[in-house]
C-alpha positions in Angstrom: -12.6 -3.3 -17.7 -11.1 -2.1 -14.4 -14.5 -0.8 -13.2 -16.0 -4.2 -13.8 -13.1 -5.8 -11.9 -13.6 -3.4 -9.0 -17.3 -4.1 -9.0 -16.7 -7.9 -8.9 -14.1 -7.5 -6.1 -16.4 -5.3 -4.0 -19.1 -8.0 -4.1 -16.7 -10.2 -2.1 -16.3 -7.8 0.8 -17.9 -9.2 3.9 -17.9 -12.8 2.5 -15.6 -15.6 3.6 -13.2 -14.6 0.7 -12.7 -11.1 2.3 -9.1 -10.9 3.4 -5.8 -9.2 2.8 -5.5 -10.5 -0.8 -8.9 -9.2 -1.7 -8.2 -5.8 -0.2 -4.8 -5.7 -1.9 -6.4 -6.5 -5.2 -9.1 -3.8 -4.8 -6.4 -1.2 -3.8 -4.4 -2.1 -6.8 -7.3 -1.7 -9.1 -8.2 1.7 -7.6 -4.6 2.8 -8.1 -4.9 1.8 -11.8 -7.8 4.2 -12.3 -6.2 7.0 -10.3 -8.4 6.7 -7.2 -5.6 6.9 -4.6 -8.1 7.7 -1.8 -10.1 4.5 -2.1 -6.8 2.6 -2.8 -5.5 3.8 0.5 -8.5 2.6 2.4 -8.3 -0.9 0.9 -4.6 -1.2 1.2 -4.7 0.0 4.9 -7.2 -2.8 5.5 -5.0 -5.3 3.7 -2.0 -4.6 6.0 -4.2 -4.5 9.0 -5.3 -8.0 8.2 -1.8 -9.2 7.3 1.0 -6.9 8.6 3.6 -9.1 6.8 2.1 -8.4 3.4 5.0 -6.4 1.9 3.4 -5.8 -1.5 0.4 -4.2 0.2 2.8 -1.9 2.2 4.5 -0.9 -1.0 1.2 0.0 -2.7 -0.1 1.7 0.5 3.0 3.9 0.4 2.3 4.8 -3.2 -1.3 5.6 -2.5 -0.3 7.8 0.4 2.3 9.6 -1.7 -0.3 10.2 -4.4 -2.8 11.8 -2.0 -0.1 14.1 -0.6 0.7 12.4 2.7 4.5 11.9 2.5 5.1 11.2 6.2 2.4 8.5 6.3 3.8 7.1 3.0 7.3 7.1 4.6 5.9 5.2 7.6 4.2 2.7 5.4 7.4 2.1 3.4 9.4 1.6 6.6 6.9 -0.9 7.9 6.9 -2.6 4.5 10.7 -2.8 4.5 10.7 -4.4 7.9 8.0 -6.9 6.7 9.9 -7.7 3.5 13.2 -8.2 5.2 11.6 -10.5 7.7 10.2 -12.6 4.9 13.5 -12.5 2.9 11.8 -10.5 0.1 14.9 -8.5 -0.9 13.5 -7.0 -4.1 10.4 -5.5 -2.3 12.7 -4.2 0.4 15.0 -2.5 -2.1 12.1 -0.9 -4.0 10.6 0.5 -0.9 14.0 1.8 0.3 14.3 3.7 -2.9 10.8 5.2 -2.5 11.5 6.1 1.1 14.7 7.8 0.2 12.9 9.9 -2.4 10.5 11.1 0.3 13.3 11.7 2.8 15.0 14.0 0.3 12.0 16.2 -0.1 12.2 19.4 2.0 10.4 19.0 5.3 9.7 15.3 4.7 11.0 12.3 6.7 10.9 14.1 10.0 8.8 13.0 12.9 6.1 15.3 14.0 
């Protein structure tokens, strides 16, 4: 089912319906099948198109964590927290704060390079 959903969503890339929501939806479907690399690409595009899209920041952080990029994930969560707080989306901000703290507690993570 998810492969069919992905195929249908991919058909919309480059059409007038191509936007942050489409890219978020594609990224979410890729995460569901364990393809964090393609999820990262789509979610990065979603936040590039709509930097205030806190749900996309949250999934981008998850995808980056899954592909072993904790610093990039931490950066995504921090940007997502800022976006969520600006919109008043307290739940999303809380969730991303928890995820960010988990990364910060890892040895060597959370430090600027």
